[in-house]
Phi, psi and omega in degrees: 000144176244169177295330178300324182289347177272003176063039174280151182287161186301318179302324178287316179299322178296316178296319179297320178296320178293333177276353178089018182257136176228332184243125179289150173286167180306316181291326177293318179298325181278318190279321187302312178299326179295312182294321179298335178279354180087012182274142173294154186225134173248112184246131173253101185200142179266164172299137183108355180260358179091019185287338179301313177292331181297330177255330182289320184298309179292328178294319177301316181295316180295318180290321179296326181283342184230049180287140181258344180055037175287149175228124352290159180296148174254151182292119182253339179226137179232123178243119183247129183221156192285332186234156181291330178297315178294321179298317179295318179297318178295321179298319179295322177294316179299317178302317181293313186285333183260012187298334181258018173242176179264008181285146176226171187210168168215154179250134184235125177205162181274181179087356178225168178296146184271348187304311179299323179293317179296320179300317179296320180296319181293330178288339180099124179225152177277322189231135173243129175246120194214157166267152189298319186299305181295325179300312178295323179301311180292327176295318179296330178276004181061030178260356184207138177232137177247023183290340183253013183295128177258333183230123182236129179239126171250111187253146178054051186297321181293328176292327178295321177298315181299327184268003175080027183265004188301321181291323177297319180297319180295326176295319178296319181297324179292334181270346182281150176293151181290324180273102182198163172258130185238139179235130189232125181234137177209144180284333178228163182231062174291168184307322180296323179289320178299317179295319178295318179299321179297331181277349183255318192259152176237118180044057186284150164279155183238137173228145180219132183231128177289128182290157172295124185226003180230149178257156179295122185298333183288343182285129177274107184259146176205157180227138177250121171279122187210144176292148185305318184285354178255002184296321181298314182290327176294320178298317179297320178300315182295321182285356172291342179289113183292347177290341179275091181289315176220155178212137174262116184253132182252135170237164180279334185231160178296317179299319178295323178295317179295322180294318179297318180300318179300317180298316182293316179298321179297331179268015177065031174256120182294118184216151175219154179254149176226114181202181188296338179278348179277144176292162181298321178297319179294322180292318180294320179296316179299319180293321178297316179296322180292317179296324179279357180065021169280335169255123184281321184237127173251121181257123189226154167267165185297318181297312183293333185277355184299328182269004183280122176220091185252124178293144175061026175282116188260334187238127169239132180238121175274092178299323174230133178289144178285150178275353174251115187300325179298330179298324178300317180298318180293319180299305186287343176290355174288345179243173179066031183271151176052040178081359180285162178288151178213143178229126178242116181249132181237139172260136181226116175266179188299324183285346182260001183297327178294323178296317179299319180299317179294321179298312181296326177293319181293313185276352174075023177198162178278139175276125182302138181265132174267110184266332185272079172217168191281349186231059181294148179298131186297320181297318178294322179297316178297317182295319181298316179294323180295321180295328180289339180087164180290153181293147176273189185295336179276359178089000179261155178301142182281351179106168185293339182279348184280160179296142183221152177291138181286130178294158183302317178202119181282131178301332181293333181260009182294129186273117182297318180297323177298320179298318180297319180293323181294326182282317187263342184115188182290157181302139180069016173235027186288000000 
């Protein structure tokens, strides 16, 4: 099946072509026709299955066909997601897919100043992509109204329950108009989620997609435990290997990608970044240079890398581990294609150990650890020495049974929720 067979309009098909997409994922193939009919949808799907396009593409088409040309524009579509990272990713997808329409959007999340967000709202937007806390805050300040919303999407609903957003979601539902089309996505369907879905949806169609959970066995995977401030020097060390003709390096953010490129260029390594802030021409040029091997390292964010399909790409380096385990599978799947060799190298700092644990749970195996490198993580080094015990009178370790100094923070006790709060901000301000 192709996107043309889903009866999408030409502006969307053109944008998809520019992004390098021609074949819909299973959830896209199932969901898009349902949404285009105006039916509510209950989707069981995790991040990494392509569900963002499954709801953004048909919403763009429906909104484009029924534009009201009000000035200022009123919010016609609301997409609510639990974290600002996901909100930003959805915003970048919407920008890419709607580039040949007159629709616009803004992303709203906490942890940053509200002035730019308020300014965008006052100018008028068709679509708001938001986290619950900041959205309700702006509503309470009378700076935002969702009374005219025609399309409502609740994404990653089970994660919202885990993060304590259920009461915020219920407040949003009370403020939404009764006449609307609603789309509900959750990775799991426990009783609480089923009950919440029943309060949102009317006679919904249901789609369910099994997430990507296995990695290509031919790919040689490894992980380096390294302190965050040593990642740049470790990357330069690895790239000293002349066998690495080209490498695709992943970062979580656009700013992070630009910083890595600066480090590589300073070390006389030809590198370019590809992310949402780059123009389409710049992205295509960077990809062309990388394919021709005139650029040795391409540094990409996950959203921008979705359209990358380079033959004989042997090395993928996760400069930062993704916080969504399925994303890891998609990243390393850029190599090892069609029976070719593939190598996936990951850097893991102390705050990313919880992400690594989730990845290993998803793929069903441990990622081999490279211990012999010049920049070992200090916490692990301290812990290893502590397990050996203090030296005896002969200067040798007394053994694991001897008393040992407690490490500053054991990776085994590292709190995943704490890591999430440190990355995204305080709870309920995502």
